[in-house]
mmCIF file as gemmi writes it, N, C-alpha and C atoms, coordinates in Angstrom:
data_model
loop_
_atom_site.group_PDB
_atom_site.id
_atom_site.type_symbol
_atom_site.label_atom_id
_atom_site.label_alt_id
_atom_site.label_comp_id
_atom_site.label_asym_id
_atom_site.label_entity_id
_atom_site.label_seq_id
_atom_site.pdbx_PDB_ins_code
_atom_site.Cartn_x
_atom_site.Cartn_y
_atom_site.Cartn_z
_atom_site.occupancy
_atom_site.B_iso_or_equiv
_atom_site.pdbx_formal_charge
_atom_site.auth_seq_id
_atom_site.auth_asym_id
_atom_site.pdbx_PDB_model_num
ATOM 1 N N . MET Axp A 1 ? -0.428 -12.175 13.306 1 0 ? 1 A 1
ATOM 2 C CA . MET Axp A 1 ? -1.843 -12.07 12.782 1 0 ? 1 A 1
ATOM 3 C C . MET Axp A 1 ? -1.747 -13.009 11.744 1 0 ? 1 A 1
ATOM 4 N N . MET Axp A 2 ? -2.208 -14.406 12.139 1 0 ? 2 A 1
ATOM 5 C CA . MET Axp A 2 ? -2.216 -15.307 10.897 1 0 ? 2 A 1
ATOM 6 C C . MET Axp A 2 ? -3.606 -15.862 10.798 1 0 ? 2 A 1
ATOM 7 N N . ILE Axp A 3 ? -4.434 -15.273 9.914 1 0 ? 3 A 1
ATOM 8 C CA . ILE Axp A 3 ? -5.802 -15.844 9.897 1 0 ? 3 A 1
ATOM 9 C C . ILE Axp A 3 ? -5.925 -16.407 8.346 1 0 ? 3 A 1
ATOM 10 N N . SER Axp A 4 ? -6.49 -17.638 8.437 1 0 ? 4 A 1
ATOM 11 C CA . SER Axp A 4 ? -6.783 -18.301 7.268 1 0 ? 4 A 1
ATOM 12 C C . SER Axp A 4 ? -8.171 -18.471 6.984 1 0 ? 4 A 1
ATOM 13 N N . THR Axp A 5 ? -8.739 -17.405 7.13 1 0 ? 5 A 1
ATOM 14 C CA . THR Axp A 5 ? -10.289 -17.449 6.709 1 0 ? 5 A 1
ATOM 15 C C . THR Axp A 5 ? -10.503 -16.617 5.546 1 0 ? 5 A 1
ATOM 16 N N . PHE Axp A 6 ? -11.431 -17.152 4.632 1 0 ? 6 A 1
ATOM 17 C CA . PHE Axp A 6 ? -11.691 -16.335 3.429 1 0 ? 6 A 1
ATOM 18 C C . PHE Axp A 6 ? -12.603 -14.952 3.747 1 0 ? 6 A 1
ATOM 19 N N . HIS Axp A 7 ? -13.398 -15.184 4.67 1 0 ? 7 A 1
ATOM 20 C CA . HIS Axp A 7 ? -14.231 -14.112 5.172 1 0 ? 7 A 1
ATOM 21 C C . HIS Axp A 7 ? -13.381 -12.977 5.775 1 0 ? 7 A 1
ATOM 22 N N . ASP Axp A 8 ? -12.521 -13.205 6.485 1 0 ? 8 A 1
ATOM 23 C CA . ASP Axp A 8 ? -11.515 -12.368 7.242 1 0 ? 8 A 1
ATOM 24 C C . ASP Axp A 8 ? -10.506 -11.582 6.235 1 0 ? 8 A 1
ATOM 25 N N . GLY Axp A 9 ? -10.635 -12.067 4.939 1 0 ? 9 A 1
ATOM 26 C CA . GLY Axp A 9 ? -9.576 -11.484 4.108 1 0 ? 9 A 1
ATOM 27 C C . GLY Axp A 9 ? -9.961 -10.15 3.871 1 0 ? 9 A 1
ATOM 28 N N . GLN Axp A 10 ? -11.009 -9.778 3.928 1 0 ? 10 A 1
ATOM 29 C CA . GLN Axp A 10 ? -11.509 -8.193 3.78 1 0 ? 10 A 1
ATOM 30 C C . GLN Axp A 10 ? -10.852 -7.302 4.96 1 0 ? 10 A 1
ATOM 31 N N . LEU Axp A 11 ? -10.96 -7.755 5.888 1 0 ? 11 A 1
ATOM 32 C CA . LEU Axp A 11 ? -10.341 -7.174 7.21 1 0 ? 11 A 1
ATOM 33 C C . LEU Axp A 11 ? -8.937 -6.956 7.059 1 0 ? 11 A 1
ATOM 34 N N . CYS Axp A 12 ? -8.182 -8.051 6.76 1 0 ? 12 A 1
ATOM 35 C CA . CYS Axp A 12 ? -6.904 -8.184 6.482 1 0 ? 12 A 1
ATOM 36 C C . CYS Axp A 12 ? -6.557 -7.011 5.429 1 0 ? 12 A 1
ATOM 37 N N . PHE Axp A 13 ? -7.082 -7.078 4.563 1 0 ? 13 A 1
ATOM 38 C CA . PHE Axp A 13 ? -6.88 -5.9 3.351 1 0 ? 13 A 1
ATOM 39 C C . PHE Axp A 13 ? -6.952 -4.638 3.723 1 0 ? 13 A 1
ATOM 40 N N . SER Axp A 14 ? -8.047 -4.422 4.539 1 0 ? 14 A 1
ATOM 41 C CA . SER Axp A 14 ? -8.329 -3.004 5.129 1 0 ? 14 A 1
ATOM 42 C C . SER Axp A 14 ? -7.06 -2.633 5.991 1 0 ? 14 A 1
ATOM 43 N N . ASN Axp A 15 ? -6.712 -3.559 7.068 1 0 ? 15 A 1
ATOM 44 C CA . ASN Axp A 15 ? -5.577 -3.299 7.853 1 0 ? 15 A 1
ATOM 45 C C . ASN Axp A 15 ? -4.325 -3.045 6.98 1 0 ? 15 A 1
ATOM 46 N N . VAL Axp A 16 ? -3.891 -4 5.937 1 0 ? 16 A 1
ATOM 47 C CA . VAL Axp A 16 ? -2.682 -3.506 5.178 1 0 ? 16 A 1
ATOM 48 C C . VAL Axp A 16 ? -2.789 -2.338 4.59 1 0 ? 16 A 1
ATOM 49 N N . TYR Axp A 17 ? -4.014 -1.875 4.147 1 0 ? 17 A 1
ATOM 50 C CA . TYR Axp A 17 ? -4.157 -0.634 3.346 1 0 ? 17 A 1
ATOM 51 C C . TYR Axp A 17 ? -3.873 0.486 4.253 1 0 ? 17 A 1
ATOM 52 N N . ARG Axp A 18 ? -4.505 0.511 5.649 1 0 ? 18 A 1
ATOM 53 C CA . ARG Axp A 18 ? -4.153 1.411 6.641 1 0 ? 18 A 1
ATOM 54 C C . ARG Axp A 18 ? -2.62 1.478 7.054 1 0 ? 18 A 1
ATOM 55 N N . LEU Axp A 19 ? -2.193 0.285 7.205 1 0 ? 19 A 1
ATOM 56 C CA . LEU Axp A 19 ? -0.749 0.352 7.543 1 0 ? 19 A 1
ATOM 57 C C . LEU Axp A 19 ? 0.281 0.981 6.46 1 0 ? 19 A 1
ATOM 58 N N . THR Axp A 20 ? -0.079 0.774 5.026 1 0 ? 20 A 1
ATOM 59 C CA . THR Axp A 20 ? 0.495 1.346 3.922 1 0 ? 20 A 1
ATOM 60 C C . THR Axp A 20 ? 0.445 2.642 4.041 1 0 ? 20 A 1
ATOM 61 N N . LEU Axp A 21 ? -0.725 3.289 4.2 1 0 ? 21 A 1
ATOM 62 C CA . LEU Axp A 21 ? -0.949 4.678 4.295 1 0 ? 21 A 1
ATOM 63 C C . LEU Axp A 21 ? -0.073 5.404 5.498 1 0 ? 21 A 1
ATOM 64 N N . MET Axp A 22 ? -0.198 4.813 6.678 1 0 ? 22 A 1
ATOM 65 C CA . MET Axp A 22 ? 0.657 5.31 7.616 1 0 ? 22 A 1
ATOM 66 C C . MET Axp A 22 ? 2.064 5.398 7.31 1 0 ? 22 A 1
ATOM 67 N N . ILE Axp A 23 ? 2.578 4.16 6.687 1 0 ? 23 A 1
ATOM 68 C CA . ILE Axp A 23 ? 4.07 4.106 6.251 1 0 ? 23 A 1
ATOM 69 C C . ILE Axp A 23 ? 4.35 5.134 5.288 1 0 ? 23 A 1
ATOM 70 N N . PHE Axp A 24 ? 3.474 5.286 4.377 1 0 ? 24 A 1
ATOM 71 C CA . PHE Axp A 24 ? 3.679 6.474 3.443 1 0 ? 24 A 1
ATOM 72 C C . PHE Axp A 24 ? 3.696 7.819 3.983 1 0 ? 24 A 1
ATOM 73 N N . ARG Axp A 25 ? 2.918 8.081 5.024 1 0 ? 25 A 1
ATOM 74 C CA . ARG Axp A 25 ? 2.99 9.465 5.658 1 0 ? 25 A 1
ATOM 75 C C . ARG Axp A 25 ? 4.095 9.843 6.256 1 0 ? 25 A 1
ATOM 76 N N . LEU Axp A 26 ? 4.821 8.644 6.996 1 0 ? 26 A 1
ATOM 77 C CA . LEU Axp A 26 ? 6.068 8.905 7.402 1 0 ? 26 A 1
ATOM 78 C C . LEU Axp A 26 ? 7.005 8.981 6.474 1 0 ? 26 A 1
């Protein structure tokens, strides 16, 4: 997932946040 778009930055942040929550849950 290599997106070099400033507008997609928000989506990337959301995905990372969700992944972090999932990892912390485990």
